[in-house]
N, C-alpha and C positions, 0 to 999 in steps of 0.2 A: 648479168641479170641480177636485179635487186631481190633481196630476200624479204618476204613479208614479216611484219613485226610478230613477236611471239603471241600466240593465242589467236592469230588471224588465219583465215583460210586462204588469204590472198585474193579472194574475189570481192568485188564491190557489191554488196547486197543493196537492193532498192531501199531507199529511205522512205518510211511512211510519213505522209504529211497529213496534218489534221484536216478532216472534212469541213468544208465551209459551205454552209447552206446559202444558196442563191435565192433570194426572195424576189418574186415577180413584183413589178410595180403595181400599186393598188389601183392604177388606172390603165393597166396594160391592155385590156380588152377594148376600152374606149379609144385608146391610141392606135389600135390596129384596125379599127373600122375605117373603110374608105368612104369618104364623102365625095361622090362623083358629080353630083349636080343638084340644081334647085329648079323646080318647075312650078308654075302657078296654074292650077286647074280649078275652075269655078270659083275664083276668089280665094282659094286656099292654097298655101304653099306646101309642096311635097318635096322631100329629099330623095335623091337616088343614092342608095348606099350599097355597100357590099360588106357583109360580116366576114371576119377573118376565116371562119370555117365553111363559108359558102362558096359555091362555084359560079353563082350568078348574082346579078344586082337586083334590087327591088326598091319599091317606093315606100316611104314611111312618112309620118306626120309628127308634129310636136306632140309629146305625151306618150308616143309609142315606146315600148321597151324592146330593145334589140340586143345583140351580142349574147345570145343564150340566156336572156333574162337578167343580165348584169348591168345593162346600160340603158338609161332613159334619155330621150331627146327632150331637153328642157326648153329650149327656145331657139329662134333664128333671129339674130341681131341684124338690123338694117337689111331686110330682104330685098328692098328696092334699090340698094346701092350697088356700086361696081364690085365691092368686096364684102359681101355678106359673111357673117360668121355663124357657125352652128355651135351651140353650147350643149354638150353631152354631160351626163352625170353618172359617175360610177362610185359606189361606196361613199356617197355623200360629198364627193369631190367633183367640182365642175371643171370641165376641160373645154377650152375654146379651140375650134377647128376651122380652118379655111376650107372653102369648097373647091374641089378639084385639085387639091394639093396632096 
């Protein structure tokens, strides 16, 4: 049996590690919003979305604020194409999102 060094109790005490702050992405809410679909009603495009903290989907339009007031729907690029893109804005940063992805 090995003898512990002098001044040691023989037990391995847990080593404290410095706390590291994990910063959330400045666009985390916008990235978490689900863009489920795009519909045209009366000549106006509406998005079907689900907020990260909601249990159901809802429809919104360009200019609406979602994500607990943190995200604005800026525009829909190429709504008539096969691959339209939704541009969301959070904290002054624009985020492009594909529909249904």
